[in-house]
C-alpha positions in Angstrom: 0.3 0.3 0.2 3.1 2.4 0.6 3.9 2.2 -3.2 0.7 3.6 -3.9 0.4 6.7 -1.2 2.1 9.3 -3.6 -0.5 8.5 -6.5 -3.2 8.5 -3.8 -1.7 12.1 -2.6 -1.1 13.5 -6.1 -4.9 12.6 -6.9 -6.4 14.2 -3.7 -4.3 17.3 -5.0 -5.3 17.8 -8.7 -9.2 16.6 -7.1 -9.1 19.4 -4.5 -6.8 22.2 -7.1 -10.2 21.4 -9.2 -12.8 21.7 -7.0 -11.2 24.7 -5.6 -11.0 26.6 -9.0 -13.9 25.9 -9.6 -15.9 27.2 -6.4 -13.5 30.0 -6.4 -15.4 30.8 -9.9 -18.9 30.4 -8.9 -18.2 32.2 -6.1 -16.5 35.3 -7.2 -17.3 35.5 -10.6 -19.7 37.9 -12.1 -23.1 36.8 -13.7 -24.6 39.0 -16.4 -26.4 37.8 -19.3 -27.5 40.0 -21.9 -29.2 38.3 -25.2 -25.6 38.4 -27.1 -23.6 36.1 -24.7 -26.8 33.9 -24.8 -26.7 33.2 -28.2 -24.8 30.2 -29.6 -21.8 30.9 -30.8 -20.4 29.2 -34.4 -17.5 30.6 -36.4 -18.7 34.5 -35.9 -21.6 33.5 -37.7 -25.5 34.3 -36.7 -27.1 31.1 -35.8 -29.4 30.3 -38.5 -32.3 27.6 -38.1 -32.4 24.5 -35.3 -29.5 23.6 -33.7 -30.9 20.0 -33.5 -30.8 19.7 -37.3 -30.3 16.0 -38.5 -26.7 15.3 -40.0 -26.4 12.3 -42.7 -25.0 9.4 -42.0 -22.6 9.3 -44.5 -21.0 12.4 -42.6 -20.3 9.5 -39.5 -19.7 7.0 -41.9 -16.8 9.1 -44.0 -15.6 10.6 -40.4 -14.5 7.2 -39.0 -13.1 6.0 -41.8 -10.4 9.0 -41.8 -10.2 8.1 -38.1 -9.8 4.6 -38.9 -7.4 5.3 -41.9 -5.6 8.0 -39.8 -4.4 5.7 -37.2 -3.4 3.3 -39.4 -0.9 5.6 -40.5 0.3 6.3 -37.5 1.4 2.3 -37.3 3.7 3.1 -39.9 5.9 5.6 -37.8 7.4 2.9 -35.0 8.0 0.8 -38.0 10.0 3.5 -39.7 11.9 4.0 -36.5 12.9 0.2 -36.2 13.0 -0.1 -40.0 17.2 -1.0 -39.7 16.9 -4.0 -37.3 14.0 -5.7 -38.8 15.6 -5.9 -42.1 14.1 -8.1 -44.7 11.2 -9.5 -41.9 10.2 -6.0 -41.5 10.0 -5.4 -45.0 7.5 -7.9 -45.7 5.6 -7.1 -42.7 4.9 -3.9 -43.5 4.1 -4.7 -47.0 1.3 -7.3 -45.9 0.2 -4.6 -43.3 -0.4 -2.1 -46.3 -1.1 -4.8 -48.7 -4.1 -5.2 -46.1 -4.9 -1.6 -45.8 -5.2 -1.2 -49.6 -7.5 -4.2 -50.1 -9.6 -2.9 -47.0 -9.7 0.7 -49.0 -10.2 -0.9 -52.5 -13.4 -2.3 -51.1 -14.5 0.9 -49.6 -14.5 2.4 -52.7 -16.5 -0.1 -54.5 -18.8 0.0 -52.1 -19.1 3.4 -52.1 -18.3 4.4 -48.9 -16.8 7.4 -50.0 -19.4 8.8 -52.1 -20.9 11.8 -50.4 -24.6 11.7 -52.0 
């Protein structure tokens, strides 16, 4: 249990700091709501329509595909760092990895996952 005592103390200090800052802000902060302060802000443009507008599912699909392929590219960085010690084995492994990514990309492309209708 003695090994975890510094972590517990740090956690208590962090929670105490956060609660103290929120409490001081709530007590000392000024509250003067005006119509301009209460309007939603979006890029400096006056809001038009409802904030509850529905988005197409295609938007979320393309966003998820972007994140997935972006994460896959992140896996290439550690491979590049240790490329020399891996030699031919590492090269073959990355060819397989990129090949699988290419097959996935072609599959998504053929299924129309990247088209915005």
